[in-house]
N, C-alpha and C positions, 0 to 999 in steps of 0.2 A: 070734613075732613074725611070721613067715615066713606061718603057719598063719593068724593072726587074717588078716592081709592078703588071704591066698587066700580065707579066707570072705565078706570083706568085698568082695571081686572079685566072686565069685561073686553076692552077694545086690544088688550093683548090676547085675550083668549080665542076670540073671532080673527084676528090676525094669524095667529098660529093655525086656526081650524082652516081656515083657507089656505093657508101656504100647504098643510097637509095634503089637503085636497089638490095641489098643483105638482107632488110628488109624484113621478111615474116611475114605474122600476121597468125595463124589459131586456131581453137577452140577444143577441145578435154574435155571428162569428165575427173572430178576430184571428189572424193566422200567426203564430209562432210554433216554438218548438219547446222552449225548456225554460226554468227556473227563473233564468237572468230575463226572458220573455215577459214572464208573470209578471216579475217585480218592474220592469217596463211600462207595462202596458197599464197597470193598477196606478202608479204612480202620474202617469201621462193623466189620468182620469179623476184625480185626488187634485191634480194641479187646474180642473176645470170646476171645483168648486161642487162634485158631487156629493152626495150622501152617502153612498155607498158603492164600491165596484168590486166584482170576485170574477178573475179570469180562470177557467180550468185549461192544466196543459194537455187532458185527455181529449176533451168533447172541443176544444177551440173555440168555446162559447165563454163571452162578456155578459156578466148578468150587473147591471148599473141600475142605481136610482139616484135621479137629478132634479130639478124644477124646470118644469115643463116652459113655464114663463119666460125662464133665463136661455135655457139650455135646449137643443135638439140633438136628436139621432145623428143628423147631416153634421153638427158641429163636432161631436163626439168623433164619428169618423174621422173626420178631417185632423182632428187634433192626433189620431192613432196613427195615421198613414203620414203624419209630419216627425213621427218618431221612429218611423221605419217599419209599420204594421198594417197589412193589407188588411181591407176588411172588405163587405160583398159591395159596395157602395163607392168606395176610393182604394186607388192603390199608392203605395208610397212613389216616390222620386226615387229612382235609378240610384243614384247616387247617395242617398240617404239609405235606403236597403243595403248597399254595399258598405256600409259604414258598421252594419252592426257585428256582433263577434260571429265568428264561423258557427259556432254552437246553433245559434240564433237565425241562422238561414231555413228557410219553409220552401216548398215547393208553391209556387206563385201561379193563380187561375183566375182567369177574369171572363165573367159574363159579359157577352156582346149588350144584351141589355143594360149592362150599367155601365161599360164601358160608354154608350151612347147618352146615358143620363149626364155623364160629368160635365159639369159647364165651367167648374174653376180649374183653369191648367195651373195652377201651383202643384198637382197632383195629377200626374200621367201615368198612362193606361203602360204597362210593360209586359208584352208576351212573349213568351220566353221563343227559343229556336226550336219548331218543328220538326218533325220525319214523319212522313205518313207511313202507315203500318194497318195489317190487318188486325183488328181486334176482333177474339175470339171469345165467346162466353155461354153459358147456360143460363136459363132463366127455371128458377124451380118454385115450387109453393108446399107451403109446409102447413097442414092442417093442425085441426086443435090436439092431434094425438103425435103430432111431430114427425108425422110421415112426410116424406118428400116425393111429391110426382113433377115430371116435366109442364111446364105452362107454355101452348102453343099460341100464337098471334098477340105475345106482350111485345109494343111498342117501345121500340131503342131510336132515340134521337143523339145523334152529332150535335150538340149546341152551335160550334163554331161554323160549320158549314151546312144546318138543316139535314143532312143526309139523315134518311130513316129506312130502317129494315124492319123485320118482325121476326119471332123465333118461329122456329119449326116445329113440326111435332114432337121432337124429341127435347123443345125446349133452347135448342142452339141458334146462337146468331152470330153471322159475319158481317164488318162494317169497316170501310178501308175511312179512317182519319187521322188527322194529323195530331201529333202525341208530342206533350202531354194536351188533353181536352176534357170536358166535362161529356158525360152521356148522361141523357134524360130518359129515364123509366118507368112506362105508364101501363096501367091494365086498369079494365073495368072493376069495379070494387076496391081498388088502393088507389092512396092517393100517389101521385108524381114524386120521385126522390130522383135526386142526381147523384154520382157518383163521379171522382175523380181518376184518370186513367195517367197512369204515367210509364207505363210500360206496356210489351205485348203479351206480358203474362197472359192467362187464360184468367177470365173473370166470371165466378159465380156470382148470382144473383138469387136471394130468398125470398120470395114475397109471404109474409108469415099472416097468417089468421088469427084474429084476436077472440076472444069468449062473446064479447059484447057485439052488436052492430055497427060499431062505429067503424070507420075507414080505418084499415090496417097500415102499418110500417112496412115500408121495402127496407131487406137487410143486406148490404152488399159485401161480400167477400171475395178478397182476392188471394188465393194462396199459391205461394212459394214454394217448391219441393226443399227438404231438409239436402240434398244434394242435386245438384243440375248443373248441366253446361250452359253458360249462356249464348245465347243465338246471335249476342253482339261480337263475341270471343273470337278470332281467327283463328287463335291456335286451340287446341284441344285440352281444354283446362277445366277440369271437375271441380266445382266450389260445395265444399263441407259445410255447413254452416255450425252453429252452436247447437241448434236443434237436434242435427245429425250427432252431435258427440255427446250428447248425455243419453244415447239410447244404450250406452254400454257405460261400466266403471269411468274408463278413461281416465287413469291415472298419471297418465305421462304421454307425450308425442308418441313413443311405439306401440301402444296399446290405444290409438285413435283411428284407427283404421278396422278395428274386428269387425263393422258392418258396412266396410268396403271391398266388393269385389276386385277392386284393380289394382290395390296393395296387397302382397302377401307379408302375413307377419309370423315369425317363428324364433325359437331360443337357439342361441348361437350355439350352446353345449348345456349340457345336463349339470354343470357344475356350480356356474355365477350366476345365474338366471338373466344375464344379459340377453334382451330381444334384439332379433335384427329384421331388417324388411328388404323385399324383393320387388322391382317394377318392370315388367317385360322379359320376367326370367330371369335378370342380371339383379346382383346385390346391392344393397343399398350404398355400395362403394360408388358407383356409375349413377346415381340419382342428387341433382344438386340440392343442397336443403339448404333454404335462407329463411331469415327471419326477418321480417317484412322488408324482404329484396335485400338482407345485408347475409352475406354467408360466414354466419358464425358455427354452425357444424360442420367443419371439415377437418383434413389434416390428422392430424392424431386423436382428436375428440370424435370422429367419425363413429366409430363402434360404440361409444358409450354417449355419446350426445343425444340421444334420441328420449334417454331417461332424464335429460336435463331440463325438459320444457314441461312444468305438470299441467296436467289436462284441463284444470280449471282457471288457468291463464289464458286458454285459446278462444279468441271471438272467432276465428274460421281458417281452413286450410286450403289453399287452392293446388289442386295434383295437376300439372302438366305431363304429358305423355310425350314421347320425342324430346328434339332440341328445342331449348326455351328461347328466347330472345336473348341477341348477343349482346344485347345491353347489362347481363347479368352474369354475364363470363362466360368461359369454355367449357367449364367442366359439368355440363348438363350433355348425358350421354343417353340413357333410358330416358331421363326425364327432370322434371323438377319439381319439387316441394317446397312450398310456401307457407310460412305460418304466419298469419296475423295474431299479436296479443291484444289484450283489451286494452283500449287508448283512455288515456284520463279523465277526456271529457264526454266520453260516451257510456262509459262503466255503471256499476251500479255503486252509491255511495258506501257499502259495505256487501262483501259478498264471503261466506263461509263455505266451506265444503269439508266434510269430514268423512271417513272411511275405513272401513276394516273387514278382515275377511278370516275364514277359519286357520288359513295358514300363520295368525299371527301378524300380518301385514297390517300397520296402521297407517294411516297419513292424514293432515289435516292443510287446509292453503285458508289464507287470510288476503282478501284483496278489500283495500280502502281506497277510495278516490277523493278529492278534494280540489273544488274550483277555487283558485286564489283572487284572483278578480277577473274581467273580463276578459284578459288576454292570455293570463297563465291557466295551468291546471297542473295536478300532481296525483300520483299514484304510487302506494308502496302494496308490492306483491312479497308474501312472505309464505313458504312452504315447508313442510316439516313432514318424512316418513321415515318409517323405521321400523324394523322386525327384532324381536328380543327371545323369541321361543323357538326352540329347536324341535325341526319337525323331519321323520324319516318313514313319510306312510307307505315307500315299498320295501321299507327293509332292505337298502342294500348297502348301509353304514354311514352313508353321504344324506348332507344336508338337503332337502327337498327345496328352500328358499334361503339363499343367504340371511346371516346375521347384518345387521349393518342399521346404519341411519345416513340422512341426506337433509342438510339445510340449504334453503336456495331462495335467495331475496334480490328483489328490484326494486330502485327507485326511478319511477320515469316523470320525466319534467315534456310539459307539451305549450307551445307559446303560437299563437297567432290572434294575428290584427286583419282589420279591416283594410287595409293596402296592399294586402296580397303574401306577406312575409311569414311562413310558417318556420316553426323552429321544434324539433323533438331531440330529446337527451335521456340516456339511460345508464344506470351505472347496477351491474349485475354480479353478486358475488354467489358462489356454488362450493360448497364444502360435502364430498360424497365418500363415505366409508362402505367396505363391504368386506366382510370374512366367510367363506365358503370352505367348502371340504368335508372331511370326516366328523361324524358326530362330537368327538371327544379330542378332537385337535385343540389345542392351546397355544395360541402364537406367543405367549411371553417364553414358552419352553420348547416348543416343535417347530416354530417357524425356520424354514431350509436345513431341515433336518429330516431323516427317514423315521423318526419317533411315528408320525400322524402326518397325513396329508392335510395341508389347508392350502388355502387361496386369501390371500389380501389384497384388495383394491383400494388405492388412496388417492383420492382425486381432488382437485383444487382449480378452480377454474374464476378468473377476474375479467371481465369486460365492460368497456368502456364505449357507447356508440351513441350514433346522434344521425340526424338529418336536419338539413338546413334549404328553405325552398322559397321562390320568389313566382308568385304569378301574375304577370302584367295586366294590372286592371282592364284597361281598353282593349287586352287581347287574349282572352282566356285560353287560345291554344298554343301561345309561347309562355314557356316557363322555365325555370333554369334552378337545379337540387344539385345538392352536394350530400353523399352518405357517406359516411365513415366510422370504423372501428377498431379498436385497439383490443386485443386478447393477450392475456395468458393461461396457459392450460400445464398444468404439472401431473403426470402420474406415475405414482410410485407401487409397482405393485411385484406380488411374487406367485409362481404357480408350481406346488409343491417343491423343488429343488431348482426351477427355473426363475430367474430374476430377471424384470422388466423394468425400466424407467424411462419416460418419455415426457420433453418436454417442448412446449411450442413457445413462441411468441411472437405474434401477426399484428401487422399494420395494415388496413385496405381504407382505400376513398376510390371514390367513382362521383366524378362530376357529369352530369347529363343535361343538354341543352334540346328543348323542343320547339318547333315551329311548324309553319306552312311555306311552301314555294308558290305564292302567287294564290291558291284558292285552298281550302281546305280536301280538297281532292288529290293533292300533294301533301303529305306531312312527312316528317324526318325527326329523328333524334339523332343526336350524335354525340359524344364525350371520350373521357379519359379517365382511364383508369390506373391505379399502381397497388400491386401486394405485394409484400415482403414477409417471407415467411423464414423463421431462424429455428431447426428442428434439432434437437439432440436428443440421441437417444440409446440406451445403454442395453444390449441383449447380453444378460450373463457378462462374461468378460469382454466382449466385444461392440467398441462405442461405433455409432453410425451418425456422423455429423453433416448437417447439409444448410445452406441458405437458397433461398428460390426468392430473386426480386424480378418483377413482372412488372413494367410498365405497359399500359396498352393504352389502344384506341378503339373505338369502334363508329359504323353509320348505319341507321336502319332506315328503310324508305318505306311507309305504307299510302299506297297507291286505292285508291276508291273512285273508279269513275263515274259507279253509278249504285242503286240498290242493292244488288245482286252480287257483285263480284268485290273483294279484296284480296289484294296481295300485299305482301310483307317480305323485304328482302332485307338481308341485312349481312355485314361481315365484318368481323375483329381482327385486328393485327395486334399483336402483344411480342413483346423483345423478352426471353427469358433469357437470365445470365449463366445459364449452359448451354442451354439446347436452343439459342437463337431466336430467329424468326418466326412465329406462328399464326398461320391464319386457318378463321375457321368461319367459315359461308354457312347461311341459313338463309331458307327459304319457307314460306308459308303461305298456301293460297285458301281461300274460303269461296263456294258459290251457294249461293241462296234460293233453292228451286222457289221457295215459298218463306213468310217471315218464319215458319216452324218446321221448316224443310232447310237442313244444311250439310253439304258438302265439303270436308276439309284436307288438306294434304302438304304434308310438310316434307323438308329435308335438309339434311345440315350435319356437320362433322362436329366433332366434341374431341377434348385434348386435355389429360392430367395427368399428375403424375402420381404413382402408386406409394403405399406407405404399408409396405408389407407384414409388418407385425403389430400395426395398432389398428390396420384392417380384418384381420384374422386372427383376433385376441382370442377368440373361441377355441382355436387349435391350440394354444396353450395349455387346455385343460388337458394333458393328454402326456405321454412319453416320447411324441414325436419329436425329432431335430431339426430345429430350421436348417436348411442348405440355400445357399444360393448358386444357380449352376451359371458357369461361363460368364463370370461378370465381365462387361465390355469396357467400362471406363471406374476409374476410381471415385466419382462423383458419387453419393448419395448410396444406394445400395449397387449401384453398379450395372443396373438395368436401364433401358430404355423408358421413355414414357408411353403413356397408351394414347392411342389416337383410333377414332372410328367413325364411321358414319350411318347415320340412322334414316330411315322411308319411312312415310307413315298415312295413313287414309284413314278418317274417320264420317261416318255418316251419322247423321241424327233427323229423328224425325220426331214432333212431337204431335198429339192427336187427341180427340175427344172422343171416348167410345160410352154410349147410354149416359151421357151429360155427365163423364166423370175423364179428368184429364189423366195421359200417360205419356209414356216416351221410350221411343226404341232407339237403342246405338247400335253400331258396329264398328268396330274399328281392328285394322292389321297392322303389324310395326314390323320391319324387319332392320336390325342393329348387325354390322358387320366390323369388325377389328381390323385394320391393318397393323397396329401394333399392339400388343396386349402382354401383360403381365400374367402368365400362367402360373396357378395354383395347384399344384399336382400332388394330390392325397393316395392317389391311384398305385404310382411305381413301387412304392415300400409303403407298408402299415406303419413302419417305426420313424418314418421321416417326412417331410414336408419339402419339396422341390419349388422353387422360384425361377422362372425362367422365361425370354421372352418367346413369342410366339413364332412358331414356323409354321406356317401352312394356314388354315382357317379356323376362325372362329365367330359362331354369329348367334343370333337369337329371332326366333320366329314367333310371334305373338298375336294370336287373334281374340277377340272378345267380344259377344255378345251383351246385350244389359238389357232389360223391361223392366219399367217404372210404370204401375199402374193405382190407381183410387178404386180399389175392387168395389170398396162400399163407402160412404160417407166415412172418413175419419180412418179409416184402413186402407194403408197402403201394401202393396207386394212389391220387392224388388227380386227378380229372377236374374241368373248370371251365369253363365259356360264360359272357360278360358279353356283356349289350345297353347299348349307351348312347346318349342323344338328348340333348343339350345344347346350346340355342339361346339366342342374346342379340340384342337389336335394337339394328343398329351405325347410328345418326342416321336411323332410320326402317326398314333393312332390316334381318330377321330372318336370320340364317345360322347355318349350324353352326356351332358353336367351332370355330378351325383347331386341326392338330394333336392331334386326338383319334381314336383308332379306335371306330369304331361297334360293331364286334365282335371281341370277344378268346377264345380258345380254349386252354386249360392243361392240361399233364399232368404231372406230378410222380410219379418212380418214386423208391421205397425199399429198399433191400434190404442185411440183415445177416446177417452166416452165422456159424455155431456158433464160429470160430475167431477171431469180431471183424473181419472186414472189413466194410465198408459201403459200399456204392454209393447214389447219387444221381444222376439224370438228370433235367431239366426242358425240356420244350419248350411255348413261348407262338408262337401265331398272330396276328396284328395283320392286321384288314383296313386297306384304305385310309384316306388320312386325308385332309382337307380343307387346302391350303395357302393360306397368305396371298397377298393379291392380290400380284402382282407385272408384271402386263401392260403398265405403262408403261417398264419398264423396258427398255433395249435386249435385243434378242430373247436375245443369248448371256446375257446377265442374269437370263433370267425361269425361274420355277423350274415351272411349270403350275397345274395346278387341284387335280388332285392326287397324293398319293404311291402307290407302288404298295405292294399288301399283300406281306409276308414274314414269315418264321420265325426263331426267335431258339432255341437250344439251349446248354447248361450241362450240366456231368458234373463229377462229384467222388468221389474215391478216398479212404475213410480206412482204415486200419490201425492198430488198438490194441493197443499192445505192453505187456505189463502192466497194471497197473494205474497207472501214473504218467505213458505216453507216448503221445500219438497222433501218427502221421505223416499227411498228406494231401496229393494233388495233384487240380488241375482244371486245367477250361478256362472259360472263357467265349466267349459267341459262337461255338459249335462250326463252324460252317459257314462261320466266316469273309466271312459278311454285312456289306457297309458302305453306307450311303448314298453316294451319288456326289456330288460336289461338294458336300459339306455345309456350304462359305464361298461365298457369291457375290462374287464379283470378288475373288479371294483373292491375285492377283498386282498388284491396285492398291487397298489397304485404306484407303487415305485418299483412295479417291474416292464421289462419293455412293450409290453402288450396292451398297457393299461390306455383308456380312449375315454375320453367323453365327449369327443365333437362329434359324433355322429350320429345326429338327431334327424328323426325322420318323420316324430309323431310328439302328441303330448307329453311331457316328462311328469308333470303334476296330476293327480286324480280329482277328483270334483271340484271346485272351488266355491264357497259359500260366501257374501258378503252382503254388507251392509252399509247406509250412509246417509247422508243429510245434507240439504243444501238450504243454506239460510241467504235470503239479501234483502237490503232496503235501498229501493230506487232512489 
């Protein structure tokens, strides 16, 4: 018996040994994007009875062990294609690919040789729509010490067309190719490698030398600037990405433009800490602010709403100069700022940002995301900030920064299936409480009395918003979408002896349909919109109530006869319950001298209703009395709505100099008002007059900007802007007060190989005209002009591994402050008290520190 068992053991051992010899382990590329792809790919392999399978999301490489007598790489590739994932050998059927969840969509590339090798027609080659563009790049060689030098005569081949070129003496090459495409890079002494090109952005290719004599690798980098104007966009739209937003503390939306020369940020007054923005020399009221193309920050929330979107929630910002698309409404006069918040299916699973500064301000944001299934995903955003410590560094008896706290929560849901249906919903809740004024002000005993001067602002906001969309599967150019929101906003506030309460209830809806007329040369968007706003304001004892019901329709036509010229013409027609029919036509033109050189032109009109109290809340921090002159109607404030025309031209040139990329842009805009609500703070230092414009009111803006990578990973941004903003104040044409005619800007950003980041920003502002205070006593006057001044800010960030970022920084590095920002601070109940004439920094040097933590 023992011999039989020994023989059986020998046979089993021999069979196992033979089988082990048949086990083959190899790695090959499988296209995918996310954790769902990983699960699907590995599950497909296990169904083929492989021994082991592991797919990397980062490298797209599948490592698999299988019995080579039973399986082959070709069989495994076919199986992967059958579940929707391309390999270098086979590609999935189009319907199978489209059946994947949206998060699993990946860029699809085909090698001609692989296409020719496909004999099994079950899997077909899908070549994406291509666009011929000039691909520009630079090829560099890195020696053993890490020094880069240009590499001449390297060969670059466009695989689909076999077009070939060589790099010049500076390492630069240019090649006409259909995009997307694969380029093959080769040079003597290096092994040939390929790179996938999906856009005409500059490509940087670094050939690395190894210490050994083995063939070395080709490392391909494609660098997109942290801010850029897309060469494909017809509108002059500046894209600000997340990389740019972390260059400064960026605690909320109003502080997200510290490193952008296009948008000015300043304090509205020296008491409340509220910040305001300007675009093209016009106040933020004339810039339409949307959140993912939904107008949430408007009406009474306009002045405060910039602090309602925490910086860590922002994925990106688009700043459009001039009138925007008619599809978004009629209120963009100077431009439009659209904020993209993080998406549940794209964001990190956990993100934490904590911030604190030497003024006692502390903030924490925690973002969580979860994929519920292959169609639904959700995210929870929470934010809290507060100031508990009292500071008065300038010794004027007033708080340098308001006390208080803000709670802010969003719950987002996103749905996407494989049949073209898309849905997104969000519930937003905000509670903001501020207390400002004199140091020893006690709201329980001093509120609305002359004991001590105090300010209290209590804001609540509740929003339900969403989007529904459908893309026709067989006609990708055709889609229909519906955007909606419902908003309740309450502001209960007081400023010294002045009481202001503002309530707004809003409903917004926008139905958009887009398609083509015959061919994609003729595209169009059309739709219906509806806005209903109910305003109820109380200024001291006077009530101001109004309802604005505005149904509207729009049509926008895009004409692209060739590769160089694009025209977008649109018109809106709205019906206002008080002002009747309102037409706002707009035209945008773009001509491409080359893929890297673009010229844009725009002209269009805008229409809006002013909210004189909420939009000028900074003036509440004074003893000025609000007065509306010559009201023409009993509706609202008795003032006519504002109308304007905006004309603009923009030139952008992207270039390569010394093997490094750069861009130069210059734009000029003219905005003229046919009707405007004039805010007159010059006629009388103790009053504010609101009246309709008689005569001219205009803004001229010219800006030049240069971006250049001065040496590897050292980016320089230089800008200069000139403004000429004038208004007719009761027959006297004056420069608008508190606006610098000249502004110079420098931003330096450097990143080291060991993950240190250094950012430095310098701004110079020329003198500003100050409002008239000549009738005040001599010690209560401020002069005619402010001095010019410099502002500096810096930040250092250290990345620790893949999860932690630590950052420290400073604002107002030189500690320069406006002298006596509050007129008559010692006697705040006198008729001369005024904290609204702000031309410079009101806080000294601010030091801050923070950390970011994320789990992908």
